[in-house]
C-alpha positions as CSV (number, residue, x, y, z in Angstrom):
1,X,6.0,13.7,5.2
2,X,8.6,16.5,4.8
3,X,12.0,14.8,3.0
4,X,10.0,11.0,3.0
5,X,9.8,10.1,-0.5
6,X,5.7,8.6,-1.7
7,X,8.1,5.7,-3.0
8,X,9.1,4.5,0.8
9,X,6.1,2.6,0.8
10,X,7.0,1.2,4.1
11,X,6.8,5.1,5.9
12,X,3.7,5.1,3.9
13,X,2.4,2.2,5.4
14,X,3.5,2.9,9.1
15,X,1.9,6.3,7.8
16,X,-1.2,4.6,7.7
17,X,-1.2,2.5,10.3
18,X,-1.0,4.7,12.5
19,X,-4.9,5.7,13.3
20,X,-5.8,9.8,13.6
21,X,-7.1,10.7,16.7
22,X,-9.6,13.3,17.2
23,X,-8.7,17.0,18.4
24,X,-12.1,17.5,20.4
25,X,-13.1,14.3,22.0
26,X,-9.9,12.3,21.8
27,X,-11.5,8.6,20.6
28,X,-9.9,7.2,17.1
29,X,-11.6,8.5,13.7
30,X,-13.9,6.8,11.8
31,X,-13.4,7.8,7.7
32,X,-15.8,5.6,5.8
33,X,-16.8,5.8,2.5
34,X,-20.2,7.4,1.9
35,X,-22.1,7.9,-1.8
36,X,-24.1,10.5,-2.8
37,X,-27.1,9.9,-4.0
38,X,-26.1,10.7,-8.2
39,X,-23.7,8.7,-7.7
40,X,-20.3,10.0,-6.8
41,X,-18.6,8.7,-4.0
42,X,-16.8,10.7,-1.0
43,X,-15.2,9.9,2.3
44,X,-15.7,10.8,5.8
45,X,-14.6,11.1,8.9
46,X,-16.5,10.5,11.9
47,X,-16.1,10.7,15.2
48,X,-18.5,12.5,18.5
49,X,-21.0,14.7,15.8
50,X,-18.3,16.2,13.4
């Protein structure tokens, strides 16, 4: 992201549209929202048991 402006909407949309690939198995990484028992939200990335 060096040199790209945070306000460059098209560049941000393009980087979001590129799917993340697992470095171990090469499959697409699924991002899910997880809630803890205390109600705190966190993003989890699921792939090959990680």
